[in-house]
N, C-alpha and C positions, 0 to 999 in steps of 0.2 A: 176299608176304603170304599167310599161310595162309588157306585158305577156312574160313569158319565155317558150321556147319550151320544149317539153317533153324530148328531148335529153339532154338538159342542166340540167334539174332537176335530171335525172336518172344517169348522169355521176358520181357525187360524190358517189352515192350509189353503183354503179358497182365497183368503185375503193375500197370502203370499203369492199365489199364482196370478192374481189380478195385478199386483204390484209389478211382478216380472213382465207381464204382458204390456202394461202401460209403459214401463221403462223401455221395452223393446220398441214400441211404437214411437216414443219420443226420440229414441236414437235414430230410427229409420227416417223420421221426418226431418230431424236435424241434418242427417247425412244428405237427404234429398235436396234441401235448401242449399247446403254447402256446395254440392255438386252443380246445381243450377247456377250459383254465383260464379264458380270457377269456369264453367263453360261459357257463360255470358262474357266474362272478362277475357277469355281467349279468342272470342270471335271478333275479328277486326270490324270496325264500322264500315258500313256500305259506302263505296266510292261512286256508285252509280248515280248519275245525274237524274233527278226526277224528270219525267217527261210530261209535258202538258198534252192533254188529249184535246184535239180539235173536234168541233162538232162534225157530224157526218156530212159529206157533200150533199148539196141539195140541187134541185132542178135549176137550170140556168140556160139562157139563150141570149147571146150578145152579138151585136152587129159590129163587124170589124171594118167593112168597106161598104159604102163610102163612110167617111167620118162625119161627125156632127159639123154642120155649117158648110158642107161641100156643095159645089155646083155640079149637077149631074145631067146626063142626057135624058131624052124622053124615055128611052128604053135603057135600063141599067141592070147589071147583075149585082145583087146585094149578097155579101158574104158574111159569115159569122162563125161563131163557135158555140158549142152547147155541152151540157153534161146532164146526165140522169133524167132524160125525158121519159116520163112514165109510159109503160106499155099501153098501146092503144092511142096515145097522144102523138101529135106532130107539131113541128114548128111551122107557123104560117105567117107570112108577111102581109101586113095591112098598111095601106097608105091612108093618111088622114089629111084632108084638105081644109085648112082653117078658114078659107074664104067661104066655103059652103057648110062647114061643120059636119062633114060626112066621112064615113070610113069605107074604104074600098079594098076588100080582100083581093089579093092577087090570085091568078088563075089556078095555082096548085100549091100544095104544101112544099116547103123547102126540101131540096134534095140533100139528105144527110149522109155523109161518108162514114166509114168505119171508125175514123179517128175523131168523130163528132163534129168536124167542120161541116158547114152547110152552105148552100147557095140557093138563090131564088131570083128569077127575072121579075123586075118591077117595071110597070108602065106608069109614067107620070104625065098626066094631062094630054092635051091634043097638040098637033103640029102648030107652031107659031105661038105657043104659050111660054115664051122665054121669061124667066124671072118668077114663074109660079112657085110659091112656097108650099112645102108639104112636110109632114112628119112621116118617117118610115118606122113602123112599129113591128118588133118581133114578138109574137105571142106563142104560147104553147096551148094548143087547142085539143080538148078532149073530144070524144065521139060526138057529143051534142053540138059543140061549136063547129066541128068539121061538117056536120050535117047542115047547120045553118049557113055556113059559107058556101057549100056546094049547092044548096037550094037557091040562094041569092044569085050565084053565078049562072046556074042553069036558066033561071027566070030571066036574067038580064040578057043572056045570049039569045034566048027565044024571042024576046021583045026588041032586041038590038038597042037596048037602053040600059045604061049603068048609073042608076040614081044614087048608089052608095047606101050604106046602112046608117041609121040614126045613132047606133051604139054598137060596141063590140059585144057579140053574144055571150051569154053565160057559158062558162066552161072554157073560155079563152082568157088566159092570164097574160098580161103584159109583162115582159121581162126586160125589154130595152126599147128605147125610143130616141131617134135622132131627128134633127131638123135639117132639111136640104132645100135647095132652090134649083130650078131648071136653068140650064145654060141658054 
């Protein structure tokens, strides 16, 4: 009987081991898929209502008193609400007189409360100017705009003349505007 080499005798055994390993893997994979299907079938569908996400709140400043079209006194307290005013910025009320086309920043930034409500005293025209029309504007003013308003107000007080500004300075963003008239 001829001698068989070692490679020839082990070859059928290697093939048998490979087949067994392959069969084991196929069985494991089939069991895994079956288990996944069973688990998926057992999990009840979600009853949670999908929630819509709203955009994050943004900066805002609204005038609540007086209302648009109101007739106001020469000196009036303007009130409003705000949200998310950036650090270092303030709410400042500016009066625009359409008859002269100029902007008049009021003496100080609005006084903002902890609940974000605010108020500011507004001066509209001179004595005897009944019927004077104006816009009251709520702006959020950054440091540059605050500096521009304060410089204008200091110069106007020093000269005792309030000519107004040709435009609202850069860094002041208009958030609300109403039209009023003097009583």
